[in-house]
C-alpha positions as CSV (number, residue, x, y, z in Angstrom):
1,X,0.0,0.0,0.0
2,X,1.4,3.4,-1.0
3,X,2.3,6.1,1.6
4,X,-0.4,8.5,0.5
5,X,-3.1,5.8,0.8
6,X,-1.8,4.9,4.3
7,X,-2.0,8.6,5.3
8,X,-5.5,8.8,3.9
9,X,-6.6,5.7,5.8
10,X,-5.0,6.9,9.0
11,X,-6.9,10.2,8.6
12,X,-10.2,8.5,8.1
13,X,-9.7,6.2,11.1
14,X,-8.6,9.2,13.3
15,X,-11.7,11.2,12.2
16,X,-14.0,8.2,12.9
17,X,-12.5,7.8,16.4
18,X,-12.9,11.5,17.1
19,X,-16.6,11.5,15.9
20,X,-17.3,8.3,17.9
21,X,-15.7,9.9,21.0
22,X,-18.0,12.9,20.8
23,X,-20.9,11.4,22.7
24,X,-22.3,14.6,24.2
25,X,-22.8,18.2,23.2
26,X,-20.9,20.8,25.1
27,X,-19.2,18.3,27.5
28,X,-22.5,17.7,29.3
29,X,-22.6,14.4,31.1
30,X,-25.9,12.5,30.9
31,X,-27.1,11.6,34.4
32,X,-24.9,14.3,36.0
33,X,-25.2,17.7,34.3
34,X,-28.2,19.9,35.2
35,X,-30.4,22.5,33.4
36,X,-28.6,25.4,35.2
37,X,-25.2,24.1,33.9
38,X,-26.5,23.8,30.3
39,X,-28.0,27.3,30.5
40,X,-24.8,28.7,32.0
41,X,-22.5,27.2,29.3
42,X,-24.8,27.3,26.2
43,X,-27.1,30.2,26.9
44,X,-30.7,30.4,26.0
45,X,-32.0,27.6,23.8
46,X,-33.5,28.5,20.4
47,X,-36.5,26.3,21.2
48,X,-38.0,24.5,24.2
49,X,-40.4,21.5,23.8
50,X,-42.0,19.0,26.1
51,X,-42.5,15.3,25.6
52,X,-44.0,13.1,28.3
53,X,-41.7,13.5,31.3
54,X,-38.9,15.2,29.3
55,X,-38.0,18.8,28.6
56,X,-36.1,19.3,25.3
57,X,-33.9,22.2,24.6
58,X,-32.7,22.9,21.1
59,X,-29.7,24.9,20.0
60,X,-30.1,25.5,16.3
61,X,-27.4,27.3,14.4
62,X,-29.4,27.7,11.1
63,X,-30.0,29.2,8.7
64,X,-26.3,29.7,8.1
65,X,-25.1,27.3,10.7
66,X,-24.6,23.6,10.0
67,X,-25.4,22.0,13.4
68,X,-28.4,21.6,15.6
69,X,-27.9,20.4,19.2
70,X,-30.7,18.9,21.3
71,X,-30.4,18.5,25.1
72,X,-33.0,16.3,26.7
73,X,-33.7,16.6,30.4
74,X,-35.5,14.2,32.7
75,X,-38.2,15.2,35.1
76,X,-35.6,16.3,37.7
77,X,-33.8,18.7,35.3
78,X,-30.8,16.4,34.8
79,X,-29.4,15.8,31.3
80,X,-30.7,12.6,29.8
81,X,-28.9,13.1,26.4
82,X,-27.1,15.9,24.5
83,X,-26.3,15.4,20.9
84,X,-26.0,16.9,17.4
85,X,-29.2,15.8,15.4
86,X,-28.3,16.8,11.8
87,X,-26.8,13.4,11.1
88,X,-26.9,10.8,8.3
89,X,-28.7,8.4,10.6
90,X,-31.5,10.8,11.3
91,X,-31.8,11.8,7.7
92,X,-32.2,8.1,6.8
93,X,-35.1,7.8,9.2
94,X,-37.2,10.1,7.0
95,X,-39.6,7.9,5.1
96,X,-41.6,9.4,2.2
97,X,-45.4,9.0,2.6
98,X,-44.9,8.0,6.3
99,X,-42.8,10.6,8.3
100,X,-44.8,13.6,9.5
101,X,-43.8,17.3,9.8
102,X,-43.7,16.8,13.6
103,X,-41.5,13.7,13.4
104,X,-39.2,15.5,11.0
105,X,-38.9,18.5,13.4
106,X,-38.1,16.2,16.3
107,X,-35.5,14.3,14.3
108,X,-33.6,17.2,12.7
109,X,-34.6,20.3,14.8
110,X,-35.8,23.6,13.5
111,X,-35.2,24.1,9.8
112,X,-33.0,26.9,8.7
113,X,-35.5,28.0,6.0
114,X,-39.1,27.1,5.1
115,X,-40.7,28.0,1.8
116,X,-43.4,27.0,-0.7
117,X,-42.3,25.4,-3.9
118,X,-44.4,23.8,-6.7
119,X,-47.4,23.3,-4.3
120,X,-45.2,21.7,-1.6
121,X,-43.8,23.1,1.6
122,X,-40.0,22.7,1.7
123,X,-37.8,22.7,4.8
124,X,-34.1,23.3,4.4
125,X,-31.0,22.7,6.5
126,X,-27.3,23.2,5.9
127,X,-25.1,20.5,7.3
128,X,-21.8,18.6,6.9
129,X,-22.6,14.9,6.9
130,X,-19.0,13.8,7.2
131,X,-17.6,16.9,8.9
132,X,-16.6,18.5,5.6
133,X,-18.2,19.1,2.2
134,X,-21.3,21.1,3.2
135,X,-24.6,20.1,1.8
136,X,-28.1,21.5,1.7
137,X,-30.8,19.1,2.8
138,X,-34.3,19.8,1.5
139,X,-37.4,17.9,2.8
140,X,-40.6,18.4,0.9
141,X,-44.1,17.9,2.5
142,X,-47.4,17.3,0.7
143,X,-50.7,18.8,1.7
144,X,-51.3,15.8,4.0
145,X,-48.3,16.8,6.1
146,X,-46.2,13.8,5.2
147,X,-42.7,13.8,3.7
148,X,-42.9,13.6,-0.1
149,X,-39.3,13.7,-1.0
150,X,-35.8,14.2,0.6
151,X,-33.1,15.9,-1.5
152,X,-29.5,16.6,-0.8
153,X,-27.5,19.0,-2.8
154,X,-23.8,19.9,-2.5
155,X,-23.2,23.4,-1.3
156,X,-20.5,24.8,-3.5
157,X,-17.9,27.0,-1.9
158,X,-18.3,30.6,-2.7
159,X,-21.8,29.9,-3.9
160,X,-24.8,30.9,-2.0
161,X,-28.1,32.2,-3.3
162,X,-27.0,35.6,-4.3
163,X,-26.7,36.1,-8.0
164,X,-28.9,33.2,-9.0
165,X,-31.5,33.9,-11.6
């Protein structure tokens, strides 16, 4: 195996280990960290939701940011989980004609942009699926509120929406 291939493989392995080691957002420890610690370190959440006995705080960086962090607290205000939700795994959980708007919102967090296009509602997020090469994720919903289609488009460096016709 050539030296450049070995270096490439070593880099891929190192990146994988680094990503796998990032279990929690902001260094918060599930079962230990509290709401006041999260608020002190991360500030005010961009959204707060409630689900059964949990309180869910979202820290969305969109529309220009590429990450959305969700911190889930148990009934005692202790962190149950803290993670980045704009992931390949969550995107693959979107099932056309089955996944609802609410389920999509819970999986991926607040979209960076929402607009109407060809009779469908479209939600858009920027993200970096592998930590580099940014993409734009667009999820289209039909009138029934179910996912119609999921599209991913590479975001070209220096591109953006300005200047498009």
